[in-house]
C-alpha positions in Angstrom: -95.0 51.8 -177.4 -92.7 48.8 -177.8 -91.8 49.6 -181.4 -90.9 53.3 -180.7 -87.2 53.8 -180.8 -84.7 56.6 -180.6 -81.6 56.3 -182.7 -78.5 58.3 -181.6 -75.5 58.3 -184.0 -72.2 59.5 -182.7 -68.8 59.9 -184.4 -66.5 57.1 -183.5 -63.5 59.1 -184.6 -64.0 61.5 -181.7 -62.5 58.8 -179.4 -60.3 56.8 -181.8 -58.6 59.5 -183.8 -59.3 62.8 -182.0 -58.7 61.2 -178.6 -61.7 62.7 -176.8 -62.3 61.1 -173.4 -65.1 58.7 -173.2 -67.1 61.0 -170.9 -66.9 63.8 -173.5 -68.2 61.5 -176.2 -71.1 60.3 -174.0 -71.9 64.0 -173.2 -72.4 64.6 -177.0 -75.0 61.8 -177.1 -76.7 63.3 -174.0 -76.7 66.7 -175.5 -78.2 65.5 -178.8 -80.8 63.3 -177.1 -81.9 65.9 -174.7 -82.1 68.6 -177.4 -84.2 66.5 -179.8 -86.7 65.5 -177.1 -87.0 69.2 -176.2 -87.5 70.3 -179.8 -90.2 67.7 -180.5 -91.7 67.5 -177.0 -95.3 68.0 -178.4 -94.8 65.3 -181.1 -97.3 62.4 -180.5 -94.6 59.7 -180.7 -92.2 61.6 -178.4 -95.0 61.9 -175.9 -95.7 58.2 -176.1 -92.0 57.4 -175.8 -91.7 59.5 -172.6 -94.8 58.1 -171.0 -93.0 55.0 -170.0 -89.6 56.2 -168.9 -88.5 52.8 -167.5 -88.9 51.2 -170.9 -87.4 53.7 -173.4 -85.6 52.1 -176.3 -82.5 53.8 -177.6 -80.0 52.5 -180.0 -76.5 54.1 -180.1 -74.8 53.8 -183.5 -71.5 55.0 -184.8 -70.6 57.1 -187.8 -66.9 56.8 -188.7 -66.5 60.6 -189.1 -68.2 63.9 -189.7 -68.7 63.2 -193.4 -70.9 60.2 -192.6 -72.8 62.2 -190.0 -73.4 65.1 -192.3 -74.5 62.9 -195.2 -77.0 61.2 -192.9 -78.3 64.6 -191.7 -78.9 65.7 -195.3 -80.8 62.5 -196.1 -83.0 62.9 -193.0 -83.7 66.5 -194.0 -84.6 65.5 -197.5 -87.1 62.9 -196.2 -88.5 65.2 -193.4 -87.2 62.9 -190.6 -87.1 65.0 -187.5 -83.7 65.0 -185.8 -81.1 67.2 -184.1 -77.5 67.4 -185.3 -75.4 68.4 -182.2 -72.6 70.8 -183.0 -70.2 71.2 -180.1 -69.4 74.8 -179.3 -67.2 76.8 -179.3 -65.3 74.4 -181.6 -68.2 74.3 -184.1 -67.7 70.5 -184.6 -70.6 68.3 -185.6 -70.4 65.4 -183.1 -73.7 63.5 -182.8 -77.1 63.2 -184.3 -80.3 62.2 -182.5 -83.4 61.2 -184.3 -86.6 61.9 -182.4 -88.5 58.8 -181.3 -90.2 57.1 -184.2 -91.7 53.7 -184.9 -88.7 51.5 -185.8 -90.1 50.6 -189.2 -90.3 54.3 -190.1 -86.6 55.1 -189.6 -84.6 51.9 -189.4 -83.8 52.1 -193.2 -81.8 55.3 -192.6 -79.5 53.8 -190.0 -79.3 50.0 -190.9 -75.9 50.5 -192.6 -74.4 51.8 -189.3 -72.8 49.6 -186.6 -73.6 49.7 -182.9 -71.1 52.0 -181.1 -68.1 50.0 -179.9 -65.7 50.9 -177.2 
């Protein structure tokens, strides 16, 4: 299980340019992570990931804006990588993307160009 990781990518401009409070940005990550785990609850790697709750491995990365987030979503769709793009309602704003738990070597190539989320 040690190599199973969940990547969460959130727009850094929500806080820096759009002035969202930190709690609202964190909520977007929580929404996306919860939704993707629900959507793929019967997936074998998701089950393995959730069997050891105290040792889950998540990596929170930043996309500079919605363009970067949407481009990543399209690439993941093309390559059949299961994920959830969170679109905040009622604003209809894409805010965060969560990839379902995968072996790191399977999905790292999609996110290696992104930086860890900074404050």
